[in-house]
MDAnalysis code that builds the backbone (N, CA, C; Angstrom):
import MDAnalysis as mda
import numpy as np

u = mda.Universe.empty(408, n_residues=136, atom_resindex=np.repeat(np.arange(136), 3), trajectory=True)
u.add_TopologyAttr("name", ["N", "CA", "C"] * 136)
u.add_TopologyAttr("resid", np.arange(1, 137))
u.add_TopologyAttr("resname", ["UNK", "UNK", "UNK", "UNK", "UNK", "UNK", "UNK", "UNK", "UNK", "UNK", "UNK", "UNK", "UNK", "UNK", "UNK", "UNK", "UNK", "UNK", "UNK", "UNK", "UNK", "UNK", "UNK", "UNK", "UNK", "UNK", "UNK", "UNK", "UNK", "UNK", "UNK", "UNK", "UNK", "UNK", "UNK", "UNK", "UNK", "UNK", "UNK", "UNK", "UNK", "UNK", "UNK", "UNK", "UNK", "UNK", "UNK", "UNK", "UNK", "UNK", "UNK", "UNK", "UNK", "UNK", "UNK", "UNK", "UNK", "UNK", "UNK", "UNK", "UNK", "UNK", "UNK", "UNK", "UNK", "UNK", "UNK", "UNK", "UNK", "UNK", "UNK", "UNK", "UNK", "UNK", "UNK", "UNK", "UNK", "UNK", "UNK", "UNK", "UNK", "UNK", "UNK", "UNK", "UNK", "UNK", "UNK", "UNK", "UNK", "UNK", "UNK", "UNK", "UNK", "UNK", "UNK", "UNK", "UNK", "UNK", "UNK", "UNK", "UNK", "UNK", "UNK", "UNK", "UNK", "UNK", "UNK", "UNK", "UNK", "UNK", "UNK", "UNK", "UNK", "UNK", "UNK", "UNK", "UNK", "UNK", "UNK", "UNK", "UNK", "UNK", "UNK", "UNK", "UNK", "UNK", "UNK", "UNK", "UNK", "UNK", "UNK", "UNK", "UNK", "UNK", "UNK", "UNK"])
u.atoms.positions = np.array([
    [30.021, 130.600, 105.917],
    [31.002, 129.539, 106.020],
    [32.359, 130.051, 105.555],
    [33.424, 129.537, 106.153],
    [34.774, 129.997, 105.862],
    [35.425, 129.251, 104.717],
    [36.736, 129.188, 104.780],
    [37.534, 128.538, 103.746],
    [37.400, 127.014, 103.819],
    [37.546, 126.373, 102.660],
    [37.638, 124.915, 102.633],
    [38.992, 124.516, 103.215],
    [39.160, 123.249, 103.532],
    [40.413, 122.791, 104.136],
    [41.605, 122.983, 103.203],
    [41.437, 122.699, 101.922],
    [42.558, 122.915, 101.011],
    [42.870, 124.403, 100.867],
    [41.852, 125.261, 100.958],
    [42.096, 126.708, 100.942],
    [42.854, 127.148, 102.191],
    [42.547, 126.562, 103.340],
    [43.271, 126.882, 104.578],
    [44.742, 126.498, 104.429],
    [45.010, 125.323, 103.878],
    [46.389, 124.858, 103.677],
    [47.144, 125.818, 102.758],
    [46.548, 126.182, 101.640],
    [47.202, 127.100, 100.695],
    [47.408, 128.487, 101.318],
    [46.388, 128.974, 102.013],
    [46.464, 130.271, 102.691],
    [47.592, 130.267, 103.720],
    [47.667, 129.222, 104.547],
    [48.698, 129.136, 105.588],
    [50.095, 129.148, 104.977],
    [50.308, 128.379, 103.921],
    [51.620, 128.342, 103.288],
    [52.011, 129.691, 102.711],
    [51.085, 130.330, 102.022],
    [51.385, 131.629, 101.408],
    [51.623, 132.705, 102.465],
    [50.699, 132.818, 103.415],
    [50.801, 133.885, 104.422],
    [51.976, 133.686, 105.379],
    [52.132, 132.465, 105.886],
    [53.181, 132.218, 106.876],
    [54.558, 132.060, 106.242],
    [54.691, 131.143, 105.317],
    [56.016, 130.846, 104.787],
    [56.478, 131.855, 103.743],
    [55.644, 132.147, 102.758],
    [56.064, 133.063, 101.696],
    [56.131, 134.513, 102.170],
    [55.134, 134.942, 102.955],
    [55.070, 136.344, 103.375],
    [55.573, 136.602, 104.789],
    [55.624, 135.558, 105.627],
    [56.048, 135.752, 107.013],
    [55.009, 136.453, 107.866],
    [53.743, 136.362, 107.490],
    [52.661, 137.033, 108.204],
    [52.223, 136.195, 109.406],
    [52.827, 136.459, 110.561],
    [52.537, 135.684, 111.772],
    [51.191, 136.040, 112.396],
    [50.543, 137.079, 111.910],
    [49.237, 137.481, 112.443],
    [48.144, 136.458, 112.147],
    [48.386, 135.521, 111.227],
    [47.353, 134.549, 110.867],
    [47.455, 133.236, 111.652],
    [48.429, 133.120, 112.549],
    [48.636, 131.858, 113.269],
    [47.363, 131.420, 113.989],
    [46.726, 132.312, 114.742],
    [45.511, 131.951, 115.487],
    [44.343, 131.623, 114.563],
    [44.319, 132.230, 113.402],
    [43.259, 131.973, 112.429],
    [43.378, 130.578, 111.821],
    [44.606, 130.110, 111.642],
    [44.870, 128.857, 110.942],
    [44.987, 127.661, 111.879],
    [45.610, 127.850, 113.046],
    [45.924, 126.735, 113.941],
    [45.111, 126.784, 115.223],
    [44.626, 125.622, 115.649],
    [43.933, 125.456, 116.919],
    [44.887, 125.819, 118.061],
    [44.346, 126.294, 119.166],
    [45.167, 126.668, 120.323],
    [45.960, 125.487, 120.866],
    [45.447, 124.271, 120.686],
    [46.121, 123.053, 121.181],
    [46.888, 122.344, 120.062],
    [47.257, 123.071, 119.031],
    [47.959, 122.506, 117.876],
    [49.178, 121.680, 118.296],
    [49.366, 120.541, 117.619],
    [50.549, 119.700, 117.815],
    [51.011, 119.185, 116.456],
    [52.344, 119.191, 116.250],
    [52.911, 118.627, 115.026],
    [53.894, 117.524, 115.422],
    [53.826, 116.432, 114.694],
    [54.725, 115.300, 114.883],
    [55.718, 115.338, 113.722],
    [57.006, 115.544, 114.036],
    [58.019, 115.652, 112.987],
    [59.338, 115.103, 113.505],
    [59.976, 114.284, 112.714],
    [61.291, 113.714, 113.049],
    [61.312, 113.057, 114.423],
    [60.235, 112.343, 114.753],
    [60.175, 111.629, 116.019],
    [59.925, 112.493, 117.238],
    [59.584, 113.754, 117.025],
    [59.326, 114.684, 118.133],
    [57.934, 115.281, 117.990],
    [57.431, 115.812, 119.101],
    [56.172, 116.567, 119.088],
    [56.471, 118.007, 119.457],
    [55.860, 118.919, 118.728],
    [55.971, 120.349, 119.014],
    [54.556, 120.883, 119.144],
    [54.347, 121.807, 120.077],
    [52.986, 122.236, 120.383],
    [52.829, 123.755, 120.395],
    [51.636, 124.166, 120.003],
    [51.160, 125.522, 120.226],
    [51.529, 126.561, 119.199],
    [50.884, 127.704, 119.359],
    [51.099, 128.835, 118.466],
    [52.523, 129.364, 118.560],
    [53.103, 129.351, 119.767],
    [54.474, 129.858, 119.933],
    [55.448, 129.040, 119.094],
    [55.250, 127.717, 119.035],
    [56.117, 126.887, 118.207],
    [55.980, 127.274, 116.734],
    [54.758, 127.444, 116.254],
    [54.543, 127.804, 114.842],
    [55.284, 129.097, 114.530],
    [55.158, 130.097, 115.401],
    [55.838, 131.377, 115.174],
    [57.359, 131.195, 115.129],
    [57.928, 130.447, 116.089],
    [59.381, 130.210, 116.119],
    [59.840, 129.484, 114.858],
    [59.100, 128.452, 114.460],
    [59.461, 127.677, 113.273],
    [59.478, 128.560, 112.026],
    [58.417, 129.344, 111.838],
    [58.329, 130.200, 110.650],
    [59.469, 131.217, 110.644],
    [59.714, 131.863, 111.794],
    [60.803, 132.849, 111.871],
    [62.144, 132.207, 111.545],
    [62.429, 131.056, 112.154],
    [63.701, 130.380, 111.923],
    [63.855, 129.976, 110.462],
    [62.826, 129.412, 109.882],
    [62.898, 128.983, 108.487],
    [63.125, 130.171, 107.559],
    [62.404, 131.269, 107.794],
    [62.531, 132.436, 106.916],
    [63.881, 133.135, 107.067],
    [64.509, 133.046, 108.233],
    [65.855, 133.609, 108.418],
    [66.895, 132.693, 107.775],
    [66.747, 131.391, 107.970],
    [67.728, 130.424, 107.467],
    [67.641, 130.224, 105.956],
    [66.434, 130.316, 105.416],
    [66.225, 130.161, 103.969],
    [65.739, 131.503, 103.425],
    [66.691, 132.279, 102.923],
    [66.360, 133.596, 102.381],
    [65.519, 133.438, 101.114],
    [64.708, 134.452, 100.836],
    [63.871, 134.445, 99.634],
    [62.971, 133.214, 99.571],
    [62.511, 132.756, 100.739],
    [61.672, 131.558, 100.796],
    [60.421, 131.765, 99.958],
    [60.142, 130.779, 99.124],
    [58.926, 130.857, 98.324],
    [58.252, 129.492, 98.265],
    [56.950, 129.539, 98.128],
    [56.147, 128.330, 97.975],
    [56.046, 128.063, 96.480],
    [56.672, 126.993, 96.031],
    [56.670, 126.641, 94.612],
    [55.347, 125.985, 94.246],
    [54.885, 125.062, 95.103],
    [53.641, 124.339, 94.809],
    [53.053, 123.758, 96.082],
    [51.742, 123.675, 96.110],
    [51.002, 122.946, 97.148],
    [50.056, 122.015, 96.406],
    [50.194, 120.718, 96.662],
    [49.374, 119.714, 96.000],
    [48.603, 118.931, 97.049],
    [47.300, 118.938, 96.940],
    [46.443, 118.164, 97.844],
    [46.203, 116.809, 97.208],
    [46.473, 115.738, 97.974],
    [46.302, 114.384, 97.462],
    [44.961, 113.784, 97.858],
    [44.617, 113.857, 99.139],
    [43.416, 113.196, 99.644],
    [42.793, 114.049, 100.740],
    [41.470, 114.131, 100.730],
    [40.718, 114.713, 101.842],
    [39.716, 113.657, 102.280],
    [39.754, 113.331, 103.580],
    [38.852, 112.316, 104.106],
    [38.479, 112.688, 105.531],
    [37.203, 112.933, 105.746],
    [36.763, 113.319, 107.082],
    [37.448, 114.596, 107.535],
    [38.113, 114.524, 108.691],
    [38.771, 115.710, 109.236],
    [40.242, 115.812, 108.834],
    [40.704, 114.936, 107.914],
    [42.118, 114.923, 107.528],
    [42.305, 115.264, 106.050],
    [43.467, 115.852, 105.778],
    [43.866, 116.175, 104.416],
    [45.343, 115.808, 104.273],
    [45.688, 115.127, 103.188],
    [47.068, 114.735, 102.906],
    [47.551, 115.601, 101.753],
    [48.688, 116.262, 101.960],
    [49.158, 117.212, 100.962],
    [50.681, 117.286, 100.949],
    [51.190, 117.892, 99.879],
    [52.631, 118.077, 99.705],
    [52.891, 119.528, 99.339],
    [53.985, 120.050, 99.868],
    [54.407, 121.380, 99.431],
    [55.844, 121.302, 98.945],
    [56.145, 122.124, 97.960],
    [57.510, 122.294, 97.479],
    [57.901, 123.722, 97.801],
    [59.021, 123.864, 98.500],
    [59.530, 125.168, 98.912],
    [60.916, 125.372, 98.320],
    [61.310, 126.628, 98.163],
    [62.628, 126.926, 97.608],
    [63.131, 128.245, 98.170],
    [64.438, 128.414, 98.127],
    [65.069, 129.648, 98.581],
    [66.575, 129.472, 98.588],
    [67.253, 130.347, 99.325],
    [68.707, 130.307, 99.439],
    [69.082, 129.986, 100.870],
    [69.904, 128.965, 101.063],
    [70.329, 128.558, 102.406],
    [71.298, 129.609, 102.960],
    [70.752, 130.600, 103.647],
    [71.519, 131.756, 104.083],
    [72.066, 131.636, 105.507],
    [71.414, 130.859, 106.361],
    [71.829, 130.806, 107.758],
    [71.719, 129.422, 108.343],
    [72.262, 129.265, 109.547],
    [72.268, 127.983, 110.242],
    [70.854, 127.429, 110.387],
    [70.717, 126.154, 110.074],
    [69.438, 125.470, 110.236],
    [69.720, 124.013, 110.542],
    [69.168, 123.526, 111.629],
    [69.357, 122.131, 112.059],
    [70.840, 121.804, 112.211],
    [71.626, 122.793, 112.677],
    [73.053, 122.579, 112.891],
    [73.898, 122.623, 111.630],
    [73.268, 122.939, 110.499],
    [73.992, 123.013, 109.230],
    [74.170, 124.489, 108.875],
    [75.422, 124.966, 108.839],
    [75.650, 126.383, 108.556],
    [75.190, 126.780, 107.160],
    [74.811, 128.033, 107.021],
    [74.373, 128.541, 105.725],
    [75.437, 128.316, 104.663],
    [75.000, 127.939, 103.476],
    [75.925, 127.639, 102.375],
    [75.862, 128.682, 101.267],
    [74.812, 129.501, 101.264],
    [74.624, 130.447, 100.175],
    [74.085, 129.800, 98.910],
    [73.803, 128.499, 98.972],
    [73.326, 127.771, 97.793],
    [71.801, 127.776, 97.713],
    [71.304, 127.725, 96.498],
    [69.859, 127.618, 96.278],
    [69.418, 126.197, 96.626],
    [68.276, 126.108, 97.305],
    [67.734, 124.798, 97.692],
    [66.260, 124.727, 97.315],
    [65.810, 123.512, 97.056],
    [64.397, 123.242, 96.819],
    [64.112, 121.890, 97.451],
    [62.995, 121.789, 98.184],
    [62.665, 120.540, 98.861],
    [61.165, 120.376, 98.978],
    [60.775, 119.154, 99.332],
    [59.361, 118.829, 99.509],
    [59.099, 118.373, 100.937],
    [57.920, 118.674, 101.403],
    [57.388, 118.171, 102.667],
    [56.082, 117.467, 102.357],
    [55.859, 116.313, 102.985],
    [54.572, 115.620, 102.911],
    [53.915, 115.815, 104.275],
    [52.657, 116.230, 104.273],
    [51.973, 116.573, 105.521],
    [50.579, 115.941, 105.548],
    [50.225, 115.427, 106.708],
    [48.843, 115.047, 106.994],
    [48.353, 116.042, 108.028],
    [47.296, 116.753, 107.716],
    [46.726, 117.741, 108.636],
    [45.364, 117.267, 109.107],
    [45.151, 117.320, 110.426],
    [43.845, 116.995, 111.006],
    [43.220, 118.303, 111.484],
    [41.992, 118.504, 111.083],
    [41.278, 119.730, 111.410],
    [40.301, 119.515, 112.555],
    [40.104, 120.554, 113.331],
    [38.977, 120.662, 114.253],
    [38.250, 121.927, 113.816],
    [37.086, 121.755, 113.240],
    [36.389, 122.893, 112.651],
    [37.177, 123.400, 111.458],
    [37.465, 124.693, 111.453],
    [38.192, 125.309, 110.342],
    [39.671, 125.499, 110.630],
    [40.147, 124.989, 111.775],
    [41.556, 125.175, 112.145],
    [42.309, 123.846, 112.150],
    [43.607, 123.933, 111.856],
    [44.472, 122.760, 111.903],
    [44.787, 122.469, 113.367],
    [44.482, 121.235, 113.796],
    [44.696, 120.852, 115.195],
    [45.942, 119.989, 115.372],
    [46.254, 119.197, 114.346],
    [47.370, 118.258, 114.483],
    [47.930, 117.965, 113.101],
    [49.266, 117.785, 113.051],
    [49.903, 117.448, 111.773],
    [51.002, 116.422, 111.973],
    [51.213, 115.633, 110.928],
    [52.316, 114.695, 110.828],
    [53.092, 115.125, 109.593],
    [54.394, 115.378, 109.752],
    [55.187, 115.949, 108.664],
    [56.459, 115.144, 108.415],
    [56.750, 114.916, 107.147],
    [58.024, 114.338, 106.731],
    [58.627, 115.321, 105.732],
    [59.869, 115.755, 106.010],
    [60.515, 116.755, 105.169],
    [61.857, 116.244, 104.660],
    [62.189, 116.623, 103.432],
    [63.497, 116.271, 102.897],
    [64.494, 117.419, 103.035],
    [64.137, 118.479, 103.794],
    [64.994, 119.655, 103.903],
    [66.373, 119.334, 104.474],
    [66.459, 118.600, 105.582],
    [67.762, 118.310, 106.191],
    [68.670, 117.572, 105.209],
    [68.125, 116.595, 104.491],
    [68.914, 115.874, 103.503],
    [69.391, 116.772, 102.377],
    [68.532, 117.682, 101.946],
    [68.911, 118.623, 100.881],
    [70.013, 119.549, 101.379],
    [69.875, 120.085, 102.598],
    [70.901, 120.985, 103.148],
    [72.225, 120.260, 103.319],
    [72.175, 119.049, 103.843],
    [73.395, 118.280, 104.060],
    [74.090, 117.992, 102.734],
    [73.327, 117.608, 101.731],
    [73.945, 117.279, 100.446],
    [74.532, 118.535, 99.789],
    [73.892, 119.670, 99.970],
    [74.429, 120.930, 99.420],
    [75.730, 121.300, 100.132],
    [75.765, 121.095, 101.476],
    [76.966, 121.412, 102.246],
    [78.094, 120.457, 101.875],
    [77.781, 119.170, 101.753],
    [78.796, 118.162, 101.471],
    [79.455, 118.405, 100.110],
    [78.659, 118.867, 99.154],
    [79.196, 119.134, 97.807],
    [79.805, 120.516, 97.708],
    [79.377, 121.393, 98.650],
    [79.649, 122.791, 98.534],
    [81.013, 123.265, 98.737],
])
């Protein structure tokens, strides 16, 4: 038997976001993966790779501060991550500020077997970037 669901979540955050190891995308995410974020749907492994690359370029020294699992029920897990780094480049139309940022994302992940098949995400990153730029 493989990793537990909370282990998959922690592994994905560390390998993808902290290390930028895109080789684990197929191991972690179902081929039909879909994420619902900011009123949009994004699909597939190619999206995950683009998102990770963009985030790691825009937020230099990206690190996973914490991953907290709140609830596991059936095929779903509700969790929060805290990420931090330096806003080095354009992200969501907000130019890099050079300022240190820290933000939280709340995620519901639905699994099919040992892979994440679908997620619903709410992030405070855009608000944090905007407030840093506005004050900056």
